[in-house]
Structure formats: structure tokens, C-alpha cells
C-alpha positions, 0 to 999 in steps of 0.5 A: 604451431611448430613441431619440437625439433627433438621430436623430428630427430626421433621421427627421423630415426624411425623413418630410418629404421623403416617403422613409418612405412609399417606403423600408422601416423597416430602410433608413430605419434605416440612412439615419438612422445613415449621416447621423448619421455623416456629419455627425459631426466626425471622420468619415473616410468608412469603414464603421467610422466610420459604425458607430461614430459613429452608435451603430449597433445592428447588426454593422458587416457589415450596412452593407457588405450595405446598400451592395452588395447591399440592395435599396433604390432610391437612385434614388427617394431622389434623386428625392424629394430633388430635388423637395424641393430645387426646391420650396425653391429655386423659392419662394425665387426667387419670394418675393425676385424673383431668378433661379434658377441652376444650375451644372454642373462636375465633380470628381475623387474621388482614389483610390490606384492599386492593385497589378496584384495587387490581388485587389479594386480599387474599380470604375469609377476610371480616369486623369483629367486634374486641372486642380487638380494639373496631371497625370492622377489616379487615381479617379472623375470626377463631373459635378455639378448645383447649383441655387441662388439668391443665398442658398441653394444645394443640390447637385442631381444627380451622374453618374460619368463612365466613358470606357468607356461612351461618354458625354461629360461634356457627355452626362451634363450634359444628361442631368441638365438634362433631369431638372430640371423647373423651372416657370420662374416666375423666369428660369433661368441655367445657369452653367459654366466654359469646358470645357462651353459647347459647341454641344449643351449651349448649344442643350439649355439653350435648348430647356428655356427656360434661358439660358447664362452660361459662360466661353469659351476665348479661342480660341473663334471671334467673328463680328464684321462676318461675319469669323470671329476668335478672341476673343483675336485680336479683343481686341487690337483693343480699346483701353482707350477702348473699354471701360467700367469695371464693379465686381462685389463687391470687383473692377473690370473693364474691359469691352468688349461683343460682340454678334452670332454665336460659333461655334455660336450665331448671336446672344449677348453676349461680354464680353471683360473685363480686371481693372482693375489688369492691363494688357489683355494676351492672358494677363489676358483673360476672355470671358463668354458670355451668351445673354440679350441683355437682361442689362447687363455688371455683371449678366452678371458678377455672375451668373457669380460665382455659379458659385463656389458649386459649387467651395465645395461640392466643397471642403466635401463633400470636407473635412466629408463625405468625398465621396472617403473611401470605401473601398467597392469595388463601384460600386453601393456607391460610387454609393450613398455619393455619394447619401447624401453628397448626402442628408447635405449637403441635410439639413445646409443645410435644417436651418440654412436657411443653407449646409453649414458652418453646418448641420454646426456645428448638427447637431454641437452638437444631437448633443452635446446629444442624447447628453447628454439620452439619458444623463440620461433613461436614468439617471432610468429607472434603466437600468443603466450597462452598458446605456447604455454599450453603446449608446453604443458605450462599453462 
């Protein structure tokens, strides 16, 4: 029988990554079918869906075995993927003479809390505080790292946050950053929200030659003229005439620039910013840190705005690729599922050379054409219709 053309496209991408030399043919075959299913419209995250949507020739139980027990190395897969991502992003940043951004954030893959009598609960779940829901929810908490320029963004690495393992989210972020072997032809800025810029993480970034741009909590201690004061208290002394108007995209901000020591850092820039159409009250205050003192106010705010990329990735990966839709229970299977979601995401972006949504539209259109061509070619070869139906899971 003919191979489906869109499967050949996935195989070609795996060859480009160097995976065909690293993983066995049966593993490559499984991964092709899984990536196909993940990028199909209507995929819900189940193994049944993977089997159905990708026209998998083997019994569905082989997929369960593949995720749980098969002796393939997902770390090797991720390593090859990361090499390729870095080469793409570095080349783009150099060509356009742009900085390289690294965004750090975490998300929760929410699950239903099992009954105390459940025999097989999903491993690794715990209660985690959800800022979106303003309460603790049951599930897996994942720390993610993204690498991007102004025009292209790729998810790069993830770690499961396990409270019992003794590693904090800061530790996991440092671990992932240490695997980021950037040639540094262009400056690198690590972007993070106010939960991450601890002394430990900032020092780890600076040690690697990376700058940090981060939102700070308004109770962070500043030292104007050597006097310790919370940023929100210091902001009370700032008047409108002390600020300057800065435009970033569609928004205008009143900005006061503080240069000097902050708690955990001897020398930095902190922008005290308020939206121009809001009163300069403590509840409207935003504090943005930059360890690069050479950057102007506009660039600090413009660069920080790029952090929104990782928020968009979380939403799209859950909505479109079912990052949180898995039903596998073994922790090894869960981590492997996330690894193939990452693979499917990068493949989608790589094929469109734009973003995840555009990539998925392209792949779905390509699949539709591929199936029609498959049926047409099979009919020309006088292959019985029952055989065609069986391969396309219509029988």
C-alpha cells in the first residue's frame, strides 16, 4: 500500500532533526502517527484518538505500551529538538540583528481529583495554586521555557514541579537554563513574571551571560540613596512631573526610572510604570526590572511585552494540541506525552515558518489533500475498496 503523503512530511522533519539515526524504525513509526493525530482537528488527548485519527495500523494497546514501557529515550528526542530550535532562533536573531528572548513560566494541567478508592490514579498529581482560578486545583504543575525572537517562538523545555522531590520552580528554571547553550552572537534576555526573579535565578542568568527583564512585586525593596524602602512606598513620592510618557504598541505609560540597588542585586534599573489613562495610585503600579542598564525605557517595556508569547503558547497548546488532555496514568507515560506535544508544536511552527495556529491550519489542510490523493492513487492501482477503507479506519 502507498504511504500517506503527510506522514512522509513528518518523517522528513524527523530526518532533518537527526532523529532517524537516534531512534529505531518502530519508534519513528509510532511518533509519526502520534504527531499526525495531535495535529488533527478534533483530537481530544486519548490513545483511542491517536489510534483513530492517525490511521495507526497496529492495535491500540501498542500505543499504551509505547508510552509506558517501550525502551526509547525521550531525552534524546528533546535534545535533538533543542539543538535544532537553537540553530533556527540564533540564525534568525543574527540575520535581523535582534535580541534573543527566553521566557520562563509555569502552567497547571488540571485533572479530576480521583476518589480515595480509585485503583489507578494519575501519578505525579498534587494540589497547586491556580492564579487563573484563584484557588488550588488538582493536577500537574509544569515549568516551561520558551526561546524566541520578535517574529518566531518555540517551546524549548519543560520540567514537572513535584513538591515531594524537593526542587523548587526556581531550581527547575535554573536547570533548564543551564541546558541552553547559546552562542551569544546577540544579547539574550530572560523574561519572567513577578513570581520568578529571585536572587538565585537572577544570578544564574547573569552567570550565563544573560540579562533579566522581569516584573517585580511592588513590595520589593529598593535602596534610593542607601535607604531601604518598598517600591510601592517609594512610588508615593513620585509625582507626574517626575515621569515621562512612553508608548509601547497601543499603550501609553507614565514611567519613572530608578537606577541603583534592589534587594538581591547591587545594580539594576527598575521602571515604576502606570498606564497613562489611570491615576498614579499604588494599585495601578507596575515595577519592571532590567539588569541591562544600557536599555532605554521603551526597549525595556517592549522587550518585556514579548513574555506574552509563553502565555499564548499555554493557551494554544491546551486548546489545539491537548497539552492537558492526556489520560495515561504512569508518570513516565505522562512525561512522554508532553514530549510529543512539544515535538508536534515545533513541527507545526517549523512547517508554517510562522506560528502554531498557522502551522496547524497548514498541516490539517495538507492531511485532507493527502487522504484524497491516497484514495485516488489506490483506485488507479486497482486496490480493492475494502482494503482502502481498512487502512483509513472506515471499515
